[in-house]
C-alpha positions as CSV (number, residue, x, y, z in Angstrom):
1,X,0.0,0.2,0.5
2,X,1.3,3.3,-1.5
3,X,2.1,5.2,2.4
4,X,1.4,8.7,0.4
5,X,-2.2,7.1,1.1
6,X,-2.3,6.1,4.4
7,X,-4.6,8.8,6.9
8,X,-3.5,9.2,10.7
9,X,-6.5,6.3,10.9
10,X,-4.4,3.9,9.3
11,X,-1.9,4.8,11.9
12,X,-4.0,4.4,14.6
13,X,-5.5,1.2,13.1
14,X,-2.0,0.2,12.7
15,X,-0.6,1.3,16.4
16,X,-4.2,0.7,18.2
17,X,-4.0,-3.8,17.0
18,X,0.0,-3.7,18.1
19,X,-1.7,-3.0,21.3
20,X,-4.2,-4.7,22.1
21,X,-2.5,-8.0,20.8
22,X,-4.1,-8.4,17.4
23,X,-2.5,-9.6,14.3
24,X,-3.7,-7.0,10.9
25,X,-2.2,-8.3,7.8
26,X,-1.2,-6.0,5.0
27,X,-5.4,-6.5,3.2
28,X,-6.8,-6.3,6.1
29,X,-5.3,-3.0,6.6
30,X,-6.6,-2.1,2.7
31,X,-9.6,-3.8,3.5
32,X,-10.4,-0.7,6.2
33,X,-9.5,2.0,3.8
34,X,-13.1,1.1,1.9
35,X,-14.8,-0.8,4.5
36,X,-17.0,1.6,5.0
37,X,-18.8,1.0,2.3
38,X,-22.6,1.7,2.3
39,X,-22.1,3.0,5.3
40,X,-24.4,6.2,4.7
41,X,-21.8,8.0,6.9
42,X,-19.6,8.9,3.7
43,X,-15.4,8.6,3.3
44,X,-14.5,10.8,6.8
45,X,-11.2,10.0,8.1
46,X,-9.8,6.6,8.7
47,X,-10.5,6.7,12.2
48,X,-13.5,6.2,11.4
49,X,-12.5,3.4,9.0
50,X,-10.2,1.5,10.8
51,X,-13.1,1.9,13.7
52,X,-15.9,0.5,11.5
53,X,-13.6,-2.8,10.4
54,X,-12.9,-4.0,13.9
55,X,-15.8,-3.1,15.3
56,X,-17.6,-5.1,12.2
57,X,-15.4,-7.9,12.7
58,X,-16.7,-8.1,16.4
59,X,-20.3,-7.7,15.7
60,X,-20.3,-10.5,12.8
61,X,-20.7,-8.5,9.4
62,X,-20.2,-10.8,5.9
63,X,-18.2,-9.4,3.4
64,X,-20.6,-8.4,0.5
65,X,-23.8,-8.3,3.0
66,X,-25.7,-5.0,3.7
67,X,-24.4,-3.7,7.8
68,X,-26.8,-4.8,9.6
69,X,-29.2,-2.1,11.5
70,X,-27.0,-1.6,15.0
71,X,-23.8,-1.9,12.9
72,X,-25.7,1.4,11.5
73,X,-26.4,2.5,14.8
74,X,-23.1,1.9,16.0
75,X,-21.4,4.1,12.9
76,X,-23.5,7.3,13.9
77,X,-22.5,7.0,17.5
78,X,-18.2,6.2,15.5
79,X,-19.2,9.9,13.8
80,X,-20.0,11.5,16.5
81,X,-17.7,10.5,18.4
82,X,-14.9,11.5,15.6
83,X,-16.5,15.1,15.2
84,X,-16.8,15.4,19.5
85,X,-12.9,13.9,19.8
86,X,-11.2,16.0,16.5
87,X,-13.4,18.9,16.2
88,X,-12.5,18.1,12.2
89,X,-15.4,16.7,9.6
90,X,-12.7,15.0,7.4
91,X,-9.9,13.4,6.9
92,X,-8.0,16.8,5.1
93,X,-8.3,18.8,8.5
94,X,-6.6,16.2,10.1
95,X,-4.0,15.9,7.3
96,X,-3.4,19.9,7.7
97,X,-2.3,20.3,10.8
98,X,1.4,20.2,12.3
99,X,3.5,17.3,12.5
100,X,3.3,17.5,16.4
101,X,-0.5,17.9,16.9
102,X,-0.9,15.1,14.2
103,X,0.3,12.9,16.2
104,X,-2.0,13.8,19.4
105,X,-4.6,12.9,17.6
106,X,-3.1,9.4,16.7
107,X,-2.8,9.3,20.6
108,X,-6.2,10.4,21.1
109,X,-7.6,8.7,17.5
110,X,-6.2,5.3,20.1
111,X,-8.3,6.3,22.9
112,X,-11.7,6.9,20.2
113,X,-11.6,3.7,18.4
114,X,-11.6,1.9,22.1
115,X,-14.7,4.0,22.8
116,X,-16.2,3.0,20.3
117,X,-15.3,-0.9,20.3
118,X,-16.8,-0.3,23.7
119,X,-19.3,0.1,22.4
120,X,-19.3,-2.6,19.4
121,X,-19.0,-4.5,22.8
122,X,-22.3,-3.7,24.5
123,X,-24.4,-4.1,21.4
124,X,-23.3,-7.4,20.6
125,X,-24.1,-8.2,24.4
126,X,-27.5,-7.0,23.3
127,X,-27.7,-8.5,20.7
128,X,-26.6,-12.3,22.4
129,X,-29.8,-11.7,25.2
130,X,-32.2,-10.6,22.5
131,X,-30.6,-13.9,19.7
132,X,-31.6,-16.0,22.7
133,X,-35.1,-14.4,23.9
134,X,-36.1,-14.3,20.7
135,X,-35.6,-18.3,20.1
136,X,-33.5,-17.2,16.9
137,X,-32.1,-20.3,15.7
138,X,-28.5,-19.6,14.2
139,X,-28.6,-20.3,11.2
140,X,-31.0,-17.0,11.0
141,X,-29.0,-15.2,12.9
142,X,-26.7,-13.0,10.6
143,X,-30.3,-11.6,8.3
144,X,-32.2,-10.5,11.7
145,X,-32.4,-7.3,10.3
146,X,-35.1,-8.5,7.3
147,X,-37.3,-9.8,9.9
148,X,-37.4,-6.7,12.8
149,X,-37.4,-3.8,12.6
150,X,-36.9,-1.1,16.2
151,X,-40.2,-1.9,17.6
152,X,-39.4,-5.2,17.3
153,X,-36.7,-5.1,19.0
154,X,-37.7,-3.0,21.9
155,X,-40.1,-5.7,22.2
156,X,-38.3,-8.2,22.9
157,X,-35.9,-6.4,24.6
158,X,-38.7,-5.8,27.4
159,X,-40.0,-9.2,28.3
160,X,-39.1,-10.0,31.3
161,X,-37.3,-13.7,32.5
162,X,-40.7,-15.2,31.7
163,X,-41.3,-14.1,28.6
164,X,-43.7,-11.7,29.9
165,X,-44.1,-8.3,27.8
166,X,-44.7,-4.6,30.5
167,X,-48.0,-3.7,28.6
168,X,-47.7,-0.1,29.9
169,X,-44.4,0.9,27.7
170,X,-46.4,0.2,24.8
171,X,-49.7,1.5,23.1
172,X,-52.3,-0.5,22.0
173,X,-51.7,-0.3,18.7
174,X,-48.1,-1.1,18.8
175,X,-49.4,-3.9,20.7
176,X,-51.4,-5.4,18.4
177,X,-49.0,-4.7,15.3
178,X,-46.5,-6.6,17.5
179,X,-49.4,-9.9,18.0
180,X,-49.4,-9.6,14.2
181,X,-46.3,-9.2,13.1
182,X,-45.2,-12.8,15.8
183,X,-42.9,-11.0,17.6
184,X,-46.2,-11.0,20.8
185,X,-47.8,-14.3,21.4
186,X,-51.1,-14.2,24.0
187,X,-51.4,-16.0,26.7
188,X,-54.6,-16.0,29.1
189,X,-55.2,-16.2,32.4
190,X,-58.2,-15.9,35.7
191,X,-57.4,-11.9,35.2
192,X,-58.1,-12.1,31.5
193,X,-55.2,-11.8,28.1
194,X,-52.1,-10.8,28.2
195,X,-48.6,-10.7,25.5
196,X,-45.9,-12.3,25.8
197,X,-42.7,-12.6,24.0
198,X,-43.3,-14.8,20.4
199,X,-41.4,-17.1,19.2
200,X,-38.6,-15.9,16.0
201,X,-39.5,-19.6,14.2
202,X,-43.7,-17.6,14.5
203,X,-42.1,-14.0,13.5
204,X,-41.0,-15.9,9.9
205,X,-43.7,-17.7,9.4
206,X,-45.7,-14.3,9.5
207,X,-43.6,-12.3,7.5
208,X,-44.2,-14.9,4.7
209,X,-47.7,-15.0,5.5
210,X,-49.1,-11.2,6.1
211,X,-46.2,-9.5,4.5
212,X,-45.9,-11.2,1.8
213,X,-44.6,-8.5,-0.8
214,X,-42.3,-7.8,1.8
215,X,-41.1,-10.6,1.8
216,X,-40.8,-11.7,-2.0
217,X,-38.8,-8.6,-1.9
218,X,-36.3,-10.2,0.0
219,X,-32.9,-11.1,-1.7
220,X,-32.8,-14.6,-3.0
221,X,-30.2,-15.6,-1.1
222,X,-32.1,-14.9,2.4
223,X,-35.3,-16.5,1.1
224,X,-33.4,-19.0,0.3
225,X,-31.7,-19.7,4.2
226,X,-35.3,-19.5,5.7
227,X,-36.7,-22.3,3.1
228,X,-33.8,-24.3,4.0
229,X,-34.1,-23.8,7.8
230,X,-38.4,-24.1,7.9
231,X,-38.3,-26.8,5.9
232,X,-35.0,-28.8,7.7
233,X,-36.6,-32.9,8.3
234,X,-32.6,-33.3,9.8
235,X,-34.0,-30.3,12.4
236,X,-37.4,-30.7,12.8
237,X,-38.3,-33.8,12.8
238,X,-35.2,-36.5,12.9
239,X,-34.3,-34.8,16.9
240,X,-37.5,-36.0,17.9
241,X,-37.8,-39.5,16.6
242,X,-37.8,-42.9,18.3
243,X,-37.2,-46.3,16.5
244,X,-40.0,-47.7,16.3
245,X,-42.4,-45.1,16.8
246,X,-45.1,-43.3,14.4
247,X,-44.7,-39.9,14.5
248,X,-47.7,-39.5,11.6
249,X,-45.4,-36.7,10.4
250,X,-46.9,-38.1,6.7
251,X,-50.9,-38.7,7.8
252,X,-53.4,-39.5,4.4
253,X,-56.3,-39.4,3.7
254,X,-58.8,-40.1,1.8
255,X,-61.4,-37.0,0.0
256,X,-65.1,-39.2,1.5
257,X,-63.4,-39.1,4.7
258,X,-61.9,-35.8,5.2
259,X,-66.1,-35.0,4.4
260,X,-66.6,-36.6,7.2
261,X,-64.4,-35.5,9.5
262,X,-65.2,-31.3,8.3
263,X,-69.5,-32.5,9.2
264,X,-68.4,-34.2,11.8
265,X,-66.2,-31.4,13.8
266,X,-68.2,-28.7,16.6
267,X,-65.1,-26.7,15.6
268,X,-65.4,-23.3,13.8
269,X,-62.9,-23.9,10.0
270,X,-60.7,-21.2,8.7
271,X,-57.7,-21.1,6.1
272,X,-54.8,-19.6,5.0
273,X,-52.2,-19.6,2.4
274,X,-49.6,-22.7,2.7
275,X,-46.1,-21.6,3.2
276,X,-44.2,-24.2,1.5
277,X,-46.2,-22.9,-1.8
278,X,-45.4,-19.6,-1.3
279,X,-41.7,-20.5,0.2
280,X,-41.5,-21.8,-3.3
281,X,-43.5,-19.9,-5.4
282,X,-45.3,-22.5,-7.0
283,X,-47.9,-21.5,-9.7
284,X,-48.8,-25.4,-10.5
285,X,-50.7,-25.5,-7.9
286,X,-53.4,-24.0,-5.7
287,X,-51.8,-22.0,-2.7
288,X,-54.8,-21.3,-0.1
289,X,-54.8,-24.6,1.2
290,X,-54.3,-25.0,4.9
291,X,-57.1,-25.7,6.5
292,X,-57.7,-25.3,10.4
293,X,-60.2,-26.5,13.2
294,X,-60.4,-23.8,16.1
295,X,-62.7,-23.4,19.2
296,X,-61.7,-20.9,22.3
297,X,-58.8,-21.9,23.1
298,X,-57.3,-23.1,20.0
299,X,-58.1,-19.5,18.4
300,X,-55.5,-17.5,20.1
301,X,-52.2,-17.8,18.6
302,X,-53.9,-18.6,15.3
303,X,-52.9,-16.9,12.7
304,X,-56.5,-16.0,12.2
305,X,-56.6,-14.5,15.2
306,X,-53.7,-12.3,13.6
307,X,-55.8,-11.4,10.5
308,X,-54.0,-13.8,8.0
309,X,-57.2,-16.3,6.9
310,X,-60.2,-16.2,6.8
311,X,-63.3,-18.7,8.5
312,X,-65.5,-21.0,6.2
313,X,-68.0,-22.4,6.6
314,X,-68.7,-26.3,6.9
315,X,-70.4,-26.4,2.9
316,X,-67.2,-23.7,1.6
317,X,-65.0,-26.0,3.6
318,X,-66.3,-28.8,1.7
319,X,-65.5,-27.7,-1.3
320,X,-62.7,-26.2,-0.9
321,X,-61.3,-29.8,-0.3
322,X,-63.7,-30.9,-3.5
323,X,-61.0,-28.3,-5.5
324,X,-58.3,-29.6,-3.7
325,X,-58.5,-32.9,-4.1
326,X,-59.3,-31.7,-8.0
327,X,-55.4,-30.4,-7.9
328,X,-53.5,-33.3,-6.9
329,X,-52.6,-33.2,-3.5
330,X,-52.7,-34.9,-0.4
331,X,-54.5,-33.9,2.4
332,X,-52.6,-34.7,5.3
333,X,-54.6,-34.5,8.4
334,X,-52.4,-34.4,12.0
335,X,-55.8,-34.2,14.1
336,X,-56.4,-30.2,14.4
337,X,-55.6,-29.2,10.6
338,X,-55.9,-30.4,7.6
339,X,-52.3,-29.6,5.5
340,X,-52.6,-30.1,1.5
341,X,-49.5,-31.0,0.6
342,X,-47.7,-31.8,-3.1
343,X,-44.1,-33.8,-3.4
344,X,-42.6,-30.5,-5.3
345,X,-43.0,-27.7,-2.5
346,X,-44.3,-28.9,1.4
347,X,-41.8,-30.0,3.9
348,X,-43.6,-33.1,5.3
349,X,-43.9,-34.9,1.4
350,X,-40.0,-33.9,0.5
351,X,-39.0,-35.1,3.9
352,X,-39.9,-38.3,2.7
353,X,-36.7,-39.3,0.6
354,X,-34.8,-37.9,3.0
355,X,-36.0,-39.6,5.9
356,X,-34.8,-43.0,3.5
357,X,-32.4,-41.4,2.8
358,X,-31.6,-41.7,6.7
359,X,-31.7,-45.5,6.6
360,X,-35.0,-45.2,8.6
361,X,-37.8,-46.8,8.9
362,X,-40.1,-44.4,6.3
363,X,-43.4,-45.8,6.3
364,X,-42.7,-47.4,10.1
365,X,-42.1,-44.1,11.3
366,X,-42.5,-40.6,9.4
367,X,-45.5,-42.2,7.3
368,X,-49.1,-43.6,8.8
369,X,-50.5,-45.2,6.3
370,X,-54.1,-46.2,6.9
371,X,-55.6,-46.3,3.7
372,X,-54.3,-48.4,0.4
373,X,-55.0,-48.4,-2.9
374,X,-57.0,-51.3,-4.5
375,X,-56.9,-51.8,-8.2
376,X,-60.1,-53.3,-10.7
377,X,-57.9,-54.7,-13.3
378,X,-60.9,-55.6,-15.1
379,X,-62.1,-51.9,-15.4
380,X,-58.5,-50.6,-16.3
381,X,-57.2,-49.3,-19.6
382,X,-53.7,-49.0,-19.4
383,X,-53.4,-45.4,-19.5
384,X,-51.3,-44.8,-16.9
385,X,-53.0,-41.4,-15.7
386,X,-52.9,-42.5,-12.3
387,X,-48.8,-43.2,-12.5
388,X,-47.4,-39.7,-13.5
389,X,-50.0,-38.3,-10.4
390,X,-49.1,-40.7,-7.4
391,X,-46.6,-39.3,-4.9
392,X,-45.6,-42.0,-3.9
393,X,-44.8,-43.8,-6.7
394,X,-46.8,-46.8,-6.1
395,X,-48.8,-46.9,-8.9
396,X,-46.5,-48.7,-12.0
397,X,-48.1,-49.7,-15.7
398,X,-46.9,-52.9,-16.4
399,X,-47.8,-54.1,-20.4
400,X,-51.2,-52.5,-20.6
401,X,-52.7,-53.0,-16.9
402,X,-51.0,-50.7,-13.5
403,X,-49.5,-52.0,-10.8
404,X,-49.1,-51.9,-7.2
405,X,-46.0,-51.6,-5.5
406,X,-48.2,-51.7,-1.9
407,X,-45.0,-50.9,0.4
408,X,-45.1,-47.9,-1.7
409,X,-49.1,-46.6,-0.8
410,X,-49.6,-43.5,1.0
411,X,-53.1,-44.6,0.9
412,X,-53.9,-40.9,-0.2
413,X,-56.5,-41.4,-3.0
414,X,-55.1,-38.7,-5.5
415,X,-54.4,-41.3,-8.2
416,X,-58.2,-42.0,-8.3
417,X,-59.2,-38.4,-9.6
418,X,-57.1,-39.2,-13.1
419,X,-58.9,-42.5,-13.6
420,X,-60.8,-42.1,-15.8
421,X,-62.3,-46.2,-15.9
422,X,-62.7,-45.5,-12.0
423,X,-60.4,-49.1,-11.7
424,X,-59.5,-47.8,-7.9
425,X,-60.6,-47.7,-5.1
426,X,-59.4,-47.2,-1.3
427,X,-60.0,-49.7,1.5
428,X,-58.6,-49.7,4.9
429,X,-54.9,-50.6,4.9
């Protein structure tokens, strides 16, 4: 690096690194001269640059990423300290002074960087506390600024050790907004409903469902991280598996049984956008397909209560379910909701392949298949339409007839929607 290009801040950086025992290579020093790109402060003095470099490293800023919000806030503080300590707005002012004065400024600059890094340490501690309280998965930590704003952080920081929010600190609109955004949850006791801290996982869900336009504008890299986090069965399923115990991650129920369940439920019914199909920008299937049941106890913290869904009558729910069935989606029933899934997007269906690849018992532990397809061979015309749509790859066209691989059959009944000859029926397994 040309020594003529070195400002006082580069010298300060060298001295500060030496005094703190930090080893800095030449390329790091060069980086310090350009590291304030995008800071919003401008190219002040290298004092700012070296402090920014050190604070950025401390706070975990990564190359080619936008500065996180707390780093932007820190930079404003850096600028204030710079102006206050040096009574100067730019490097030229410092270079114009005499050598003896510059030496004093260099000495003061070391102290200035120290003050800035003390602030950085405090900010890092606050951030770590927020990450812990809000249960932020490590994969999402670098992208928190895309998910949280200043009001969100203030609410998270205000929660006590039990997660209870001091509601007197916020207006009613602020609390409602925090709840809608998934920052807050509701809890209930003998005194009524009050607000408690939510989780980062719920915030992601609310962000995608309730702020879809903003979600779609995220950088592709950030969206991909969210998709991998939300659909990772090695995180959500595998750690909780018990050998030989069926978790019923996929529990297919044919349409006729689902219609009966809807007829008999005493609960209210609501529907919302499918998160999986939204994550993966699916254009081949219906997207408003997640059907839920609710009562006075389960309505709290539901996306219906947050404002991201609509209520259905029983007749509306049955009509919607029939359309979903014709769309070729698997009705995956958990006992309190119906996820209508496809192989191309939905995490539970996509996870079948991964679960099997990991060497686990797919149908013994993951898929709870209560039904199976029966083929009426005398009716089969050998068109192969059912083979194409079967999500379990259980139907195979053999010559002019279809055959069934029983251990692959989910018993979902999706194949029947394409059978023009009526050769397929559902029976209990």
